[in-house]
NUNU-69850 format. One record per residue: residue number from 0; x, y, z of N, C-alpha, C, O in turn. Coordinates in nm, 2 decimals, padded with zeros to 4 digits. Layout:
<rs>
R|NUM|X|Y|Z|X|Y|Z|X|Y|Z|X|Y|Z;
...
</rs>
This chain:
<rs>
R|0|04.36|-02.26|01.54|04.43|-02.17|01.63|04.51|-02.25|01.73|04.46|-02.35|01.78;
R|1|04.63|-02.22|01.75|04.72|-02.29|01.84|04.69|-02.25|01.98|04.65|-02.14|02.01;
R|2|04.70|-02.35|02.07|04.67|-02.33|02.21|04.81|-02.32|02.28|04.89|-02.41|02.27;
R|3|04.83|-02.21|02.36|04.95|-02.20|02.44|04.94|-02.29|02.56|04.84|-02.30|02.63;
R|4|05.05|-02.35|02.59|05.05|-02.43|02.72|05.18|-02.39|02.79|05.28|-02.36|02.73;
R|5|05.17|-02.39|02.92|05.28|-02.35|03.01|05.35|-02.48|03.05|05.29|-02.58|03.07;
R|6|05.48|-02.47|03.08|05.55|-02.58|03.13|05.49|-02.62|03.26|05.43|-02.55|03.33;
R|7|05.51|-02.75|03.30|05.46|-02.80|03.43|05.50|-02.73|03.55|05.42|-02.72|03.65;
R|8|05.62|-02.66|03.55|05.66|-02.59|03.67|05.58|-02.46|03.69|05.59|-02.41|03.80;
R|9|05.51|-02.42|03.59|05.43|-02.30|03.61|05.29|-02.33|03.66|05.21|-02.39|03.59;
R|10|05.27|-02.29|03.79|05.13|-02.32|03.84|05.08|-02.19|03.90|05.15|-02.10|03.94;
R|11|04.95|-02.18|03.90|04.88|-02.07|03.96|04.79|-02.11|04.06|04.70|-02.20|04.04;
R|12|04.79|-02.06|04.18|04.70|-02.09|04.29|04.60|-01.97|04.30|04.63|-01.87|04.36;
R|13|04.48|-01.99|04.24|04.39|-01.87|04.23|04.33|-01.84|04.37|04.28|-01.72|04.38;
R|14|04.33|-01.93|04.46|04.27|-01.89|04.59|04.38|-01.90|04.70|04.42|-02.01|04.74;
R|15|04.44|-01.79|04.74|04.54|-01.80|04.84|04.49|-01.85|04.98|04.37|-01.83|05.01;
R|16|04.58|-01.92|05.05|04.54|-01.97|05.18|04.52|-01.85|05.27|04.57|-01.74|05.25;
R|17|04.46|-01.88|05.39|04.44|-01.77|05.49|04.57|-01.72|05.54|04.59|-01.60|05.56;
R|18|04.67|-01.81|05.56|04.80|-01.78|05.61|04.87|-01.68|05.50|04.93|-01.58|05.54;
R|19|04.86|-01.72|05.38|04.92|-01.64|05.27|04.86|-01.50|05.27|04.92|-01.40|05.25;
R|20|04.72|-01.49|05.29|04.65|-01.36|05.29|04.70|-01.28|05.40|04.71|-01.16|05.39;
R|21|04.73|-01.34|05.52|04.78|-01.26|05.63|04.92|-01.20|05.60|04.95|-01.10|05.65;
R|22|05.00|-01.28|05.53|05.13|-01.24|05.50|05.14|-01.14|05.38|05.24|-01.06|05.38;
R|23|05.05|-01.14|05.29|05.05|-01.05|05.18|04.97|-00.93|05.20|04.84|-00.94|05.21;
R|24|05.03|-00.82|05.22|04.96|-00.69|05.25|04.87|-00.64|05.13|04.78|-00.56|05.16;
R|25|04.89|-00.69|05.01|04.81|-00.65|04.90|04.69|-00.74|04.87|04.63|-00.72|04.77;
R|26|04.66|-00.83|04.96|04.54|-00.92|04.95|04.46|-00.89|05.07|04.50|-00.90|05.19;
R|27|04.33|-00.87|05.05|04.24|-00.85|05.16|04.19|-00.99|05.22|04.23|-01.09|05.17;
R|28|04.10|-00.98|05.32|04.05|-01.10|05.38|03.97|-01.19|05.29|03.95|-01.31|05.32;
R|29|03.92|-01.14|05.18|03.85|-01.22|05.08|03.93|-01.26|04.96|03.88|-01.32|04.87;
R|30|04.06|-01.23|04.97|04.15|-01.28|04.86|04.16|-01.18|04.74|04.21|-01.21|04.64;
R|31|04.10|-01.06|04.76|04.10|-00.96|04.66|04.22|-00.87|04.66|04.27|-00.84|04.77;
R|32|04.27|-00.83|04.55|04.38|-00.74|04.54|04.34|-00.60|04.60|04.23|-00.56|04.58;
R|33|04.43|-00.54|04.67|04.40|-00.40|04.72|04.53|-00.33|04.73|04.64|-00.39|04.74;
R|34|04.52|-00.20|04.74|04.64|-00.11|04.76|04.64|-00.09|04.91|04.54|-00.05|04.97;
R|35|04.76|-00.11|04.97|04.78|-00.09|05.11|04.75|00.05|05.15|04.80|00.14|05.08;
R|36|04.68|00.07|05.26|04.66|00.21|05.31|04.78|00.25|05.40|04.80|00.18|05.51;
R|37|04.86|00.34|05.36|04.98|00.39|05.44|04.95|00.52|05.51|05.05|00.58|05.56;
R|38|04.83|00.56|05.52|04.79|00.69|05.58|04.85|00.71|05.72|04.90|00.81|05.75;
R|39|04.84|00.60|05.80|04.89|00.62|05.94|05.04|00.61|05.96|05.09|00.64|06.07;
R|40|05.11|00.57|05.86|05.26|00.57|05.87|05.32|00.71|05.87|05.27|00.80|05.80;
R|41|05.42|00.72|05.95|05.49|00.85|05.95|05.59|00.86|05.83|05.66|00.76|05.80;
R|42|05.60|00.97|05.77|05.70|00.99|05.66|05.84|00.98|05.72|05.87|01.04|05.82;
R|43|05.92|00.90|05.65|06.06|00.88|05.69|06.15|00.89|05.56|06.10|00.87|05.45;
R|44|06.28|00.91|05.58|06.37|00.90|05.47|06.38|00.76|05.42|06.40|00.67|05.50;
R|45|06.37|00.74|05.29|06.37|00.60|05.23|06.46|00.61|05.11|06.45|00.70|05.03;
R|46|06.55|00.51|05.10|06.64|00.50|04.99|06.64|00.35|04.94|06.62|00.26|05.02;
R|47|06.67|00.33|04.81|06.69|00.20|04.76|06.79|00.21|04.64|06.80|00.31|04.57;
R|48|06.87|00.10|04.63|06.96|00.08|04.52|06.93|-00.05|04.45|06.92|-00.15|04.52;
R|49|06.92|-00.04|04.32|06.90|-00.16|04.24|07.01|-00.16|04.13|07.06|-00.06|04.09;
R|50|07.03|-00.29|04.08|07.13|-00.30|03.98|07.07|-00.40|03.87|06.98|-00.48|03.90;
R|51|07.13|-00.39|03.75|07.10|-00.49|03.65|07.21|-00.48|03.54|07.30|-00.40|03.55;
R|52|07.20|-00.57|03.44|07.30|-00.58|03.34|07.24|-00.60|03.20|07.12|-00.65|03.19;
R|53|07.31|-00.56|03.10|07.28|-00.59|02.97|07.40|-00.66|02.91|07.51|-00.60|02.90;
R|54|07.38|-00.78|02.87|07.49|-00.85|02.81|07.48|-00.85|02.65|07.37|-00.85|02.60;
R|55|07.59|-00.83|02.59|07.59|-00.81|02.44|07.73|-00.86|02.39|07.82|-00.90|02.46;
R|56|07.74|-00.85|02.26|07.87|-00.88|02.19|07.97|-00.77|02.24|07.93|-00.66|02.25;
R|57|08.09|-00.81|02.25|08.20|-00.71|02.29|08.21|-00.60|02.19|08.24|-00.48|02.23;
R|58|08.18|-00.62|02.06|08.19|-00.52|01.96|08.08|-00.41|01.99|08.10|-00.29|01.97;
R|59|07.96|-00.46|02.04|07.85|-00.36|02.07|07.89|-00.28|02.18|07.87|-00.16|02.18;
R|60|07.94|-00.34|02.29|07.99|-00.26|02.41|08.09|-00.16|02.37|08.09|-00.05|02.42;
R|61|08.18|-00.20|02.28|08.29|-00.11|02.24|08.23|00.01|02.16|08.27|00.12|02.18;
R|62|08.13|-00.02|02.08|08.06|00.09|02.01|07.99|00.19|02.10|08.00|00.31|02.08;
R|63|07.93|00.13|02.21|07.87|00.22|02.31|07.97|00.31|02.37|07.95|00.43|02.38;
R|64|08.09|00.25|02.41|08.19|00.33|02.48|08.25|00.44|02.39|08.28|00.55|02.43;
R|65|08.26|00.41|02.26|08.32|00.50|02.16|08.22|00.60|02.11|08.26|00.69|02.04;
R|66|08.09|00.59|02.15|07.99|00.68|02.10|07.96|00.65|01.95|07.92|00.74|01.88;
R|67|07.97|00.53|01.91|07.95|00.49|01.77|07.81|00.43|01.74|07.79|00.38|01.63;
R|68|07.72|00.43|01.83|07.59|00.38|01.81|07.51|00.49|01.72|07.50|00.60|01.76;
R|69|07.46|00.45|01.61|07.39|00.54|01.52|07.28|00.63|01.58|07.26|00.74|01.54;
R|70|07.21|00.57|01.68|07.09|00.65|01.74|07.14|00.76|01.83|07.06|00.84|01.87;
R|71|07.27|00.76|01.87|07.32|00.86|01.96|07.38|00.82|02.09|07.42|00.70|02.10;
R|72|07.38|00.90|02.19|07.44|00.88|02.32|07.36|00.78|02.40|07.25|00.82|02.45;
R|73|07.40|00.65|02.40|07.32|00.55|02.47|07.30|00.57|02.61|07.19|00.56|02.66;
R|74|07.41|00.61|02.69|07.40|00.63|02.83|07.32|00.75|02.87|07.24|00.74|02.96;
R|75|07.33|00.86|02.79|07.25|00.98|02.82|07.10|00.95|02.80|07.02|00.98|02.89;
R|76|07.07|00.88|02.69|06.93|00.84|02.67|06.87|00.74|02.77|06.76|00.76|02.82;
R|77|06.95|00.64|02.80|06.91|00.54|02.90|06.90|00.60|03.04|06.81|00.56|03.12;
R|78|06.98|00.70|03.07|06.97|00.76|03.21|06.84|00.84|03.22|06.77|00.83|03.32;
R|79|06.80|00.91|03.11|06.68|00.99|03.11|06.56|00.89|03.12|06.46|00.91|03.19;
R|80|06.57|00.78|03.04|06.46|00.68|03.05|06.44|00.62|03.19|06.33|00.61|03.24;
R|81|06.56|00.59|03.25|06.55|00.54|03.39|06.49|00.64|03.49|06.41|00.60|03.57;
R|82|06.53|00.76|03.48|06.47|00.87|03.56|06.32|00.88|03.54|06.24|00.88|03.63;
R|83|06.28|00.89|03.41|06.14|00.90|03.38|06.06|00.78|03.43|05.95|00.80|03.49;
R|84|06.11|00.66|03.42|06.04|00.54|03.46|06.03|00.54|03.61|05.92|00.50|03.66;
R|85|06.13|00.57|03.68|06.12|00.58|03.83|06.01|00.67|03.87|05.93|00.63|03.96;
R|86|05.99|00.78|03.81|05.89|00.88|03.84|05.75|00.82|03.81|05.65|00.87|03.86;
R|87|05.74|00.73|03.71|05.61|00.68|03.67|05.58|00.54|03.73|05.48|00.48|03.69;
R|88|05.66|00.49|03.82|05.64|00.36|03.87|05.50|00.33|03.92|05.44|00.23|03.90;
R|89|05.44|00.43|03.99|05.31|00.42|04.05|05.20|00.40|03.94|05.09|00.35|03.97;
R|90|05.23|00.44|03.82|05.14|00.43|03.71|05.16|00.29|03.63|05.07|00.24|03.57;
R|91|05.28|00.24|03.65|05.31|00.11|03.58|05.28|-00.01|03.66|05.24|-00.11|03.60;
R|92|05.31|-00.01|03.79|05.30|-00.13|03.87|05.17|-00.11|03.95|05.16|-00.01|04.03;
R|93|05.07|-00.20|03.94|04.93|-00.17|03.99|04.92|-00.14|04.14|04.84|-00.05|04.17;
R|94|05.00|-00.20|04.23|04.98|-00.18|04.37|05.08|-00.08|04.43|05.08|-00.06|04.55;
R|95|05.16|-00.02|04.34|05.26|00.08|04.39|05.19|00.21|04.42|05.10|00.26|04.34;
R|96|05.23|00.28|04.52|05.18|00.41|04.55|05.25|00.52|04.46|05.37|00.50|04.44;
R|97|05.19|00.62|04.42|05.26|00.72|04.35|05.34|00.80|04.45|05.29|00.84|04.56;
R|98|05.47|00.82|04.43|05.55|00.88|04.53|05.62|01.01|04.47|05.64|01.03|04.35;
R|99|05.64|01.10|04.56|05.72|01.22|04.53|05.87|01.18|04.56|05.91|01.18|04.67;
R|100|05.94|01.16|04.45|06.08|01.12|04.46|06.16|01.24|04.48|06.14|01.35|04.42;
R|101|06.26|01.23|04.57|06.35|01.35|04.60|06.49|01.33|04.54|06.56|01.43|04.54;
R|102|06.52|01.22|04.49|06.65|01.20|04.42|06.65|01.07|04.34|06.60|00.97|04.38;
R|103|06.70|01.08|04.22|06.72|00.96|04.13|06.86|00.98|04.07|06.89|01.08|04.00;
R|104|06.94|00.87|04.08|07.07|00.87|04.02|07.09|00.74|03.95|07.07|00.63|04.00;
R|105|07.13|00.75|03.82|07.15|00.63|03.74|07.30|00.64|03.69|07.34|00.74|03.64;
R|106|07.37|00.52|03.71|07.51|00.51|03.67|07.52|00.39|03.58|07.45|00.29|03.60;
R|107|07.62|00.40|03.50|07.65|00.29|03.41|07.80|00.26|03.41|07.88|00.35|03.44;
R|108|07.83|00.13|03.40|07.97|00.09|03.38|07.98|-00.01|03.26|07.89|-00.10|03.26;
R|109|08.07|00.01|03.17|08.08|-00.07|03.05|08.21|-00.15|03.05|08.32|-00.09|03.06;
R|110|08.20|-00.28|03.04|08.31|-00.37|03.03|08.31|-00.42|02.88|08.24|-00.53|02.86;
R|111|08.37|-00.35|02.79|08.36|-00.39|02.65|08.42|-00.53|02.63|08.36|-00.61|02.55;
R|112|08.53|-00.57|02.69|08.59|-00.70|02.67|08.49|-00.81|02.71|08.48|-00.91|02.64;
R|113|08.41|-00.79|02.82|08.32|-00.89|02.86|08.18|-00.88|02.79|08.10|-00.97|02.80;
R|114|08.16|-00.77|02.72|08.04|-00.75|02.65|07.92|-00.72|02.75|07.82|-00.78|02.74;
R|115|07.95|-00.63|02.84|07.85|-00.61|02.95|07.84|-00.47|02.99|07.94|-00.40|03.01;
R|116|07.72|-00.42|03.01|07.69|-00.29|03.07|07.62|-00.31|03.20|07.51|-00.38|03.20;
R|117|07.67|-00.26|03.31|07.61|-00.27|03.44|07.53|-00.14|03.46|07.58|-00.03|03.43;
R|118|07.42|-00.15|03.52|07.33|-00.03|03.55|07.31|-00.03|03.70|07.28|-00.13|03.76;
R|119|07.32|00.09|03.76|07.28|00.10|03.90|07.19|00.23|03.92|07.22|00.33|03.86;
R|120|07.08|00.21|03.99|06.99|00.32|04.02|06.98|00.34|04.17|06.96|00.24|04.24;
R|121|06.99|00.46|04.21|06.97|00.50|04.35|06.85|00.59|04.36|06.85|00.70|04.28;
R|122|06.75|00.56|04.44|06.63|00.64|04.44|06.60|00.68|04.59|06.62|00.59|04.68;
R|123|06.56|00.80|04.62|06.53|00.84|04.75|06.40|00.92|04.76|06.36|00.98|04.66;
R|124|06.34|00.92|04.88|06.22|01.00|04.90|06.21|01.02|05.05|06.27|00.95|05.13;
R|125|06.12|01.11|05.09|06.08|01.12|05.23|05.93|01.09|05.22|05.85|01.17|05.17;
R|126|05.89|00.97|05.27|05.75|00.93|05.25|05.71|00.82|05.34|05.78|00.78|05.43;
R|127|05.59|00.76|05.31|05.53|00.66|05.39|05.55|00.51|05.34|05.52|00.42|05.41;
R|128|05.62|00.50|05.22|05.64|00.37|05.17|05.77|00.38|05.09|05.82|00.49|05.05;
R|129|05.83|00.26|05.07|05.97|00.26|05.02|05.98|00.28|04.87|05.88|00.29|04.80;
R|130|06.10|00.29|04.82|06.13|00.32|04.68|06.20|00.20|04.60|06.27|00.22|04.50;
R|131|06.19|00.08|04.66|06.25|-00.03|04.59|06.20|-00.05|04.45|06.28|-00.07|04.36;
R|132|06.07|-00.05|04.43|06.01|-00.07|04.30|06.06|00.04|04.20|06.08|00.02|04.08;
R|133|06.07|00.16|04.25|06.11|00.27|04.17|06.26|00.25|04.12|06.29|00.28|04.00;
R|134|06.34|00.20|04.21|06.48|00.18|04.17|06.49|00.06|04.07|06.56|00.08|03.97;
R|135|06.42|-00.04|04.09|06.42|-00.15|04.00|06.35|-00.12|03.86|06.40|-00.16|03.76;
R|136|06.25|-00.04|03.86|06.19|00.01|03.74|06.28|00.10|03.66|06.29|00.09|03.54;
R|137|06.36|00.18|03.73|06.46|00.27|03.67|06.56|00.18|03.59|06.60|00.21|03.48;
R|138|06.61|00.08|03.66|06.71|-00.01|03.60|06.65|-00.08|03.48|06.71|-00.09|03.37;
R|139|06.53|-00.13|03.49|06.46|-00.20|03.38|06.44|-00.11|03.26|06.47|-00.15|03.15;
R|140|06.40|00.01|03.28|06.38|00.10|03.17|06.51|00.14|03.10|06.52|00.16|02.98;
R|141|06.61|00.16|03.19|06.74|00.20|03.13|06.80|00.08|03.05|06.85|00.10|02.94;
R|142|06.78|-00.04|03.09|06.82|-00.16|03.02|06.75|-00.17|02.89|06.81|-00.20|02.78;
R|143|06.62|-00.16|02.89|06.54|-00.16|02.77|06.58|-00.05|02.67|06.58|-00.08|02.55;
R|144|06.61|00.06|02.72|06.66|00.17|02.63|06.79|00.14|02.57|06.81|00.17|02.45;
R|145|06.88|00.08|02.65|07.01|00.04|02.59|06.98|-00.06|02.47|07.04|-00.05|02.37;
R|146|06.89|-00.16|02.50|06.85|-00.25|02.39|06.80|-00.18|02.27|06.84|-00.20|02.16;
R|147|06.71|-00.09|02.29|06.64|-00.02|02.18|06.75|00.07|02.10|06.74|00.07|01.98;
R|148|06.84|00.13|02.17|06.94|00.21|02.11|07.04|00.13|02.03|07.09|00.17|01.93;
R|149|07.06|00.00|02.07|07.17|-00.08|02.01|07.12|-00.20|01.92|07.20|-00.27|01.86;
R|150|06.99|-00.22|01.91|06.93|-00.34|01.85|06.97|-00.34|01.70|06.97|-00.45|01.64;
R|151|06.99|-00.23|01.64|07.03|-00.23|01.49|07.16|-00.30|01.47|07.19|-00.36|01.36;
R|152|07.25|-00.30|01.57|07.38|-00.37|01.56|07.39|-00.50|01.63|07.48|-00.58|01.61;
R|153|07.30|-00.53|01.73|07.31|-00.65|01.81|07.17|-00.69|01.86|07.12|-00.63|01.96;
R|154|07.10|-00.78|01.80|06.97|-00.82|01.84|06.97|-00.93|01.95|06.87|-00.97|02.00;
R|155|07.09|-00.98|01.98|07.10|-01.09|02.07|07.14|-01.04|02.22|07.17|-01.12|02.30;
R|156|07.12|-00.91|02.24|07.15|-00.86|02.38|07.05|-00.93|02.48|06.94|-00.97|02.44;
R|157|07.10|-00.94|02.60|07.02|-01.00|02.71|07.01|-00.91|02.82|07.12|-00.86|02.87;
R|158|06.89|-00.88|02.87|06.87|-00.80|02.99|06.86|-00.89|03.11|06.79|-00.99|03.10;
R|159|06.94|-00.87|03.21|06.95|-00.97|03.31|06.98|-00.91|03.45|07.03|-00.80|03.46;
R|160|06.96|-01.00|03.55|07.00|-00.97|03.69|06.95|-00.84|03.75|07.03|-00.77|03.82;
R|161|06.83|-00.80|03.72|06.77|-00.68|03.79|06.74|-00.72|03.93|06.65|-00.81|03.95;
R|162|06.80|-00.66|04.03|06.78|-00.70|04.16|06.80|-00.58|04.26|06.87|-00.48|04.23;
R|163|06.73|-00.59|04.37|06.75|-00.49|04.48|06.88|-00.52|04.55|06.90|-00.63|04.60;
R|164|06.96|-00.42|04.56|07.09|-00.43|04.63|07.08|-00.39|04.78|07.13|-00.45|04.87;
R|165|07.00|-00.28|04.80|06.98|-00.24|04.94|06.86|-00.15|04.95|06.82|-00.09|04.85;
R|166|06.81|-00.13|05.07|06.70|-00.04|05.10|06.72|00.00|05.24|06.77|-00.07|05.33;
R|167|06.67|00.13|05.27|06.67|00.17|05.41|06.55|00.26|05.43|06.49|00.32|05.34;
R|168|06.51|00.26|05.56|06.39|00.34|05.59|06.27|00.26|05.62|06.26|00.15|05.56;
R|169|06.18|00.31|05.69|06.05|00.24|05.72|06.06|00.14|05.83|06.17|00.12|05.89;
R|170|05.94|00.08|05.86|05.93|-00.01|05.97|06.02|-00.14|05.96|06.07|-00.19|06.05;
R|171|06.03|-00.19|05.83|06.11|-00.31|05.81|06.26|-00.29|05.82|06.33|-00.38|05.83;
R|172|06.30|-00.16|05.83|06.44|-00.13|05.85|06.53|-00.15|05.72|06.48|-00.15|05.61;
R|173|06.65|-00.17|05.74|06.75|-00.18|05.63|06.76|-00.32|05.57|06.73|-00.42|05.64;
R|174|06.79|-00.33|05.45|06.82|-00.45|05.38|06.94|-00.43|05.30|06.95|-00.33|05.23;
R|175|07.04|-00.52|05.31|07.16|-00.52|05.22|07.17|-00.66|05.17|07.18|-00.76|05.24;
R|176|07.18|-00.68|05.03|07.20|-00.81|04.97|07.33|-00.86|05.02|07.44|-00.80|05.00;
R|177|07.33|-00.99|05.07|07.45|-01.05|05.12|07.52|-01.13|05.02|07.65|-01.13|05.01;
R|178|07.45|-01.21|04.94|07.52|-01.30|04.85|07.57|-01.22|04.73|07.51|-01.12|04.69;
R|179|07.68|-01.26|04.67|07.73|-01.19|04.55|07.63|-01.20|04.44|07.56|-01.30|04.42;
R|180|07.64|-01.10|04.35|07.55|-01.10|04.23|07.62|-01.18|04.12|07.74|-01.20|04.13;
R|181|07.54|-01.23|04.03|07.60|-01.31|03.92|07.67|-01.22|03.81|07.72|-01.27|03.72;
</rs>
């Protein structure tokens, strides 16, 4: 049986330092994972925007734009997948709280010449914790769905650049990504 080995740059520190435990809200004083208790927080309006890309052959992007993918409407299916994933984030990501989302919007832009589909998810809620993970999960699921819908014509697609663009609400306040995306 072959043994898998990780590159040298991949290291795991199984025992976090006391300083790291103070900074990580999902680690208790004994270094154990825990879900943060947000009971005492007041509900506030919270929004997040995430983006990502799927890179592909220009011919594949053109087929998507023309509605020529055999499995059907790629953007309609990916939009539904993104919405469903955002609603299920608390079930998929271990320390995320299940949230009552009040709005989810998924948009796509296709640059056939560049062979690229950009995905943007905007998620909102009135709650005690933010929706950044829900927005990024929506983008990831939409990207995976694009891959699934198009893999028969292009198996070399690359899902890339899933990142938080902005968030607002809560004690930590607003965040807006300053550096340009790739």
